Structure formats: structure tokens, C-alpha cells
N, C-alpha and C positions, 0 to 999 in steps of 0.2 A: 279238628274239633274247634279250635279257636276261631277259624273262619266261619264255621257254622253259628257259633255264638254271636259273632259280629254281624252276620247276615240277619239273624233273628232280631238283634237289637235294631238294625236299620229298618226292618219291616215294621217293628213295633213303633218306631219313631214316625214312620209314614202314616200308620193308623192314627196316632195321636194328632198329627198335622191335619189329617182328613177330618177328624172329630172337631178340631178347632175351626176348620173352614166351614163345616156344617153349622157350628154354633155361630160363627160370624154371619153366615147367610141368614140364619134365623133372627139374630139381633138386628140385622139390616132391615128385614121384613117388619119386625116389631117396631123399629124406629120409624119406618115409613108409614106404618099404620097409625102410630101416635101423631106424627106430623099431619097426616091426612085428616085424622079426627079433629085435631086442634084447628086446622084451617076451616074445616066444615063448621065447627062451633063458632069460630070468629065471623064467618060470613052468614051465619043463620040469623034471621030476623028475630031477635030476642032481647030482653032487657039486659042491661050491663051487669046487674047483679047475678042474674041467671047464667049469663055467659061466663063470668068469672068463676062462679061455683062449678060449672061444668068443666072449665079448664083445670081447676084445682083437682077435681075428682079424676079427670083423665090423666093428669100428671101423676097423681098418687097411684092410680092403677098401673100405669106404665112403669113407675118406679118399683112397685111390688113385683110385677112380672119380670123385670130385669133382674131383680134380686133373686127371684126363684130360679131363673135361668142360669145366673152366675153360680148359685149354689149347686144346681144340678151338674153344670159343667165341671165345677171343682170336684164334686163327688165322683163323677165318671173318670176324670183324669187321675184322681187319687187311687181309684180301684184299678185302673189299667197299670199305673206305675207300681202299685203294690204287687199285683199279679206278676208283672214282668220282672220285678225285683226278685220275687220268690223263684221264678223260673231261672233267672240268671244265676242266683245263688246256688240253686240245685245243679245247674250245668257246670258252674265253676268248681263246685265240690266234686262232681263226677270227674271233671278233667284233672283236678289235683290228684284224685284217687288213681286214675288211669296212669298219670305220669309217675306216681309213686310206685305202682306195680311195675311199670316199664323200667324205672331206675333199679328196682330190686332185681329184675331179670338181667339187666346189663351188668350189675355188680356180680351176680352169680356167674354169669358167663365169663366175665373178666377173671374172677377168682379161679374158675376151672381152667382157663387158658394159662394163668400164672402157674398153677400147679403142674400143668403139662410141661410148660417151659422149664420149670425148676427140675422136674424129673429128667427131661431131655438134657439139660445142662449138667446135671449130676452124672448122667450116663456118658456124656461126651468127656467130662473130666476124668472119669475112670478109664476110658479107652485111650486117652492121650497120655496117661501116666505110665 
């Protein structure tokens, strides 16, 4: 049971890493787009004031997009972690319950064997006297 929980945890870690890799890819594409747009604006034949205004607008739009993506990623990771924590808590509780029942079974069996041994010992003591 413990191995199953550990394997499930490892699988979930891989899912989170994959999600992070996808987010990193998206952020790379977003950064490349922003750099390309900025270079396009800089090389466009336009007045300096217009170029600076466009650069500021593009920078603000990129900043806003990055903030949204960071918030989305944070929310997704929090959801996954919360879900997996609940699953892990449930499995640990189940494991503890199973172990408790097994311990009760072992104790009952040992008490039964002890009773049998006491009876056998008593019988042997009677025959040896």
C-alpha cells in the first residue's frame, strides 16, 4: 500500500513538472513575440514619440499577459496540490485504518495462541505431578 502511495505521488510530481514545462514553453513564446514586436516597432519608420508610445503599450500588454499567465499557473498548481493532498490524506487514513485492523487481528491471534499455550502448560504440569 505504501509503495502505491509513493508511486502515485511520483506520477503527480511528473504531471506538475510537465505542467511547468508547458508553462515555460508558453512564456518563451510570449517573450519571443514581445521581443519581435518591439524590434518591429523600433525598425518601423515612425516618429520617435509614436515609437515610444507603442513600446510602452507593448511592454504593458506583455506585463499584463505575463501576470495573467503567472496567476493561471499558480491557480492550476494550487488546485493540483490541493487535490493530491486530499487524495494522499485519504490514502494515508485508509492505510492507518488497515494497519489498525491488522494489528487487532495479530493481537487476537496472539491472545488465542497464549491461551492455548497456557492450557497446554497446565495440562503438562498436571501430568508431570
